[in-house]
N, C-alpha and C positions, 0 to 999 in steps of 0.2 A: 550439725548436722539433720539436713530433713528427712522427711519420708522418704521422698525418691531417692535421694543418693542410700539409705538404709537397706531399699530394695534391690538397687543395683548391685550393691555389695553382697547383699544375701543371696542373690539370683548365681553371681560367679561362683559360690561355693554348691556348688549341685550336688557335688561328690562327697561332701561331708552331710549333705541332709542324705543322700541314698542310703551310705553305711548308718545312719539312724534307724532306718527305716526295714534295716535289714531284720528277715524274721516275722516283720511283720505283716498282716493281711489287710485286705481292705476294709474290710467291717473296723477293724482297729483305727486305721488311721483316719476311719468317718467320724469315729467318735472323739477325736484330736481335733476335727472342727475341718477337715480337707475333702470336698465334694468329691463324688463315685470317680469321674474322668480324671482328677489328678490323684487320685489315692489309686487306680490304675495302672497309673504311668509309671508311677513311684516306686510300687510293689514289681510291676515290669522289669525297671532299671535295677532296682535294689536285687532281686532274680539274678539278674545276669550279670552284674557285675560284685556280688557279695556272697552267692553261693558257689558252691564248689563247682567247677568248672574244668574245661578238657586242657585248658591249657592256664595252671593256676599260674606260672613266675607270671606270661604275658598280662593276665588279667591284673593284676596286684601292681604292673608296670604303666600298664594301661589307667587304672584308679589315678598314681599319683600323679602320670603325667596330666590326666583331666583336672586333676586340683590345681598341679601348678600352674596352667594356661588357663585358670577359670574358667572353663567351661560349664555352661547353663544347663538347665534342664533341655530346650529346646535344640542345644548344639549336641545333647547327648543322644534326641533324640532322632535327630538327622543323622548322627554314625550309625545309630540300629537301622533306619531307613536303607541305608546304603548298605549294610551288613546284608541284609535281606535280598540283595541284589547279587551276590556272590554266587556263581555257580558250583564252586566246588566250596563247601560250608567248613572244611579244613584250614581255608586261609582264615578265617572270622576275628580269629585272636590278633592277628598280623594287622588285619586292616584295623581293629579297632585302636591298635596301639599306635598305628599310624596317625589316626585322625585326634587321639585325644592329644596326640603330639605335636598337632596343629594351631596355629592363634586360635580362639575361638571367637574370631567372625565368622557369621553364619553364611555370609555371598562366598567369600572367600575358601571357605571349609567347605562347601557344598560344591563348588568349581575342585578342589584338591580332589573329595571324594569319588568323584565321577571318572578323575585321571585314575586313581590307584584303583578303584573297581575294575577300571578297561584295562589294568593293567593286570590284575591278578585274573583278571578270566581269559586273560590271551585274546587271539582272534576269535571271533563268531562268525559263522556261517550267516550268511545275506539270508534271508526267506526271500522267496519268490513274491512279489507283490499280488494281493487277493485283489478279483473284480467280484463286488458284491452287494445285493441290495436287501432290505428287509424293512417291513412297515410295520409299526406298531396298531393295533387296532383296539383302544379301549373301548367297550359299549357305550360307557357314563361322559363320554363326551362328544363333542360334535367336531374336533381337529383329529388329526392323525401325523403320526413322524415318519418322515422317510427316512432311512439311514444309508450311505451311499458309502463306500468302500474301493478305492482303486490306485493305480499306482500316483506315485506322486504327481509327476512332472502334468498327469492326466488332468487331476483335483484341482491342481495349482492352477491351470491354464482355465476351469469351469470358474473358479472362484475370479480369478481377476477378471472373465468376460463380464458374471453377474457384477460385479465393482464399478465396470466400467458403463457398463447399461443402466445402473441403477444409478448414477451420478449424473447421467445425460440427460434419464428421465426424472428425475426426481422421485424416485417411489424408492422403497427400502430395499436392503439387499437380499431378503428373502421372497419377495415379490418379484424382484429381477431373476430368480431363482426360477421361480412358476412362469415366468416368459420368454426363459429361453429353452425350457423343458417342452412346453405348449406350444409356442410359435415360432422357437427360431431365436426369438428377441431381436430380430432386425441384425445390422450392421454395424460395429463397430470397428476402431481402428484401436490396435494394441499394440503395445510394444514386446515384439518378438526377443523370448528368453533368451539369453546368450549361454551357450553350454563350454563348460572348463575342462579341457582334456589336456592331459600329457604328451607327450610326441611317444614314450613307452608305452601311453596306454590307447593311444589311435593305435598303432602298431598291430594290440592285440585283438583290437575290436575288427580292424580289418582285416585280419586272418581268422574270422568267424570263431574268437576267445574272447567275447567280450559280457556274455551273462555275469562273469564274476567281478565286472570292472564296473566301481560306480562310480558316476558321474555329478557332478553340484551344477544346478540351474541359477541364472540369477533371478528366478521368480522366485527361491527361495526352496523349490524344491531337489528332489535328485530322482536319479533314471540309469538305467542299466546301459552299459555298451548296447546291448542289443538293440534294446528301445531307442535307444540314439539311432542305431541303422533303419529302423523301421521307422521312425517319425519323419514327420516332414515338415523343414525348418524355412527360413528362408532363402533365396536363392544366392545372397551371399552372405555370408557369417564373418566373424569379427577376430582378429587374433590380437595377442598383447604382448609384447618383450617383456620381459620381467628377468632382473638380476636376482641369483638369487640368494646374495647379501644384503643390496641396498633397495631392492623391491623393484616397482614398475619402473620403466623408463616414463621421463616427463614430456610433455608435450606442449605444453601451453605456460604463458606467466602472466599474460600483460591484462587480466579480468578477475575482478570478483567472483562472477560466477562461473562454476565449472562449465566448459562447452562440452556437446554431447558425446565425444567421442572420451573427452576426459570419464565422465559416467559413467560410459562401457566400461572404460579401465578399470575404476572404482569398484564397480557389479563384479569383476571378473576375479577382482582380488579378493575381495568380501563377497559372494553372492545372497550372505543376506546380512543384517546389521553389525556390525562388528563390536557391540555392546555383548559382554558376555553371557550367552542365557537366552540370548531374544534371538528368533526364527523370522523375524520380518525379509521378505525378498527385497532383495536391494532393486528391483526395476520399481518397488514402490516406498522404496525410501529416500532419504533427501542427501546430499551432500556434504559432510561437516569437515572445515579446516580443524586439522589438528593445532596447528596455531592459529590462533582468530585472527582474520584478515584483518580488522581494527586495530593487534598490535603488531600488525608488520608481515603477519603472515602469508605466505605466497597461493596462490592458485595454482598450486604445482603436484601433478599424481602424486608425489610423494607426500605430500601433504594433506590430502585428502583422505576420509573414508565413508564409506557409504553406512546411514546412520537413519535409524525410523526418527519419526518425528516425537513420539515420546522421549526417545532415548537422547536426541538431539537437543531437545530442551532441555535436559538435566543435567548433561555433559559438560562439568566446569574447563572453562580453559585454565591449562596451568600456571596462567598469570594471577586468574582469581583465587586459587587456591583449590584446595582439595576437601571440600566439601562432601560431595560425592563420586568425586574420581574422575578421571577426564582422559579422552583418548589419544595415545601418541603412538609413533613407526619406534618399535623398539625390536632390535632383530632383525631388521628390515620388515616385519609384521605390524601389524595393527594391533595394539593390545590396550587395555584398559588400566588404569595406574589407579588402585583404589586409595581411597584416602588412610591413614596411618603409613605404617612402615613395610604393607605386605607389597611381595615383587609382583611387575605388571600379566597380567594376566588376557589369555586369548580367547574368542568364544568359541568353545568346544560343541557349538552344536554338530548335527553330523553333516548338513550341508555346508557349513562353514569349512569342516577338515578339505572339502574338494577345490577350496578358491585356489588360486591360482601360485599362492607363494609357499601353497602347503606343499605342493604336488610337484614342484621344480626340484 
């Protein structure tokens, strides 16, 4: 067994290490050779998992589950990060028990933790979007920083316009923003983002009850139903028929590259990149074949998914193995099949939740 293998095995025994550090302080651990940051992390975890707790039975179960599942210091620190997000801290040990009982795959654990925090926190009141700006003014520097905050769809529109201007004029993104602010930036043709809305929500919006309805756009942003009414969109919109079991209805089959209509449909289903955790808007994504074209995959909408350039590049086709996971359609939705035995997972980005298959 080489040094790397030994280190990997020891990393999976983090709970044994934490129990050994119970009752010790930072100074004592530093005398053993730990640096200060590592000693502080170890003391914090030992205090949580070994000192008297409000739920000693759940604490003991969490320790045993963490040991059985080979949790590392990093995955246990991830658990504590999500515990901090709980609104009701009385659920802390329930959440720790849930997460310590999960497989110690960092990415899969992170996705599962988000779902569990959302479950324990319950529905949260949506805060109105702020519109504000501030400027930093350090006296010793020649530059200044402008902080601009506004509704998602307005910021996304500004960002898309600046990117298009930067590309057309071969300038930096920052310089493009200055041109937009100072001179209007000239005219640039942009893709009009599509809005995804269910019939039920549409009825609420048009009955003037839209302030609580949150809609997803294919530029990766969201807006309230009230903003939808107030905004000016293209004269013609886009409508997509979806089956709640099978997914979007097919349009084309004959060519490798997705048609414009298929791009629109793929974006309506996944308004951001379909890879879990990514928030890149569909309008600036590529269209990925879940079953690769070179292996016989069809250019049908049920085989297509919006995917940013990076995740499209690292996406492994099912035929080539599971080195980094691959996208597939599961239960009517686009999901990522991770390496190993973890179940398929979908993108839980807030905008992704407003995709067509999520709201039917």
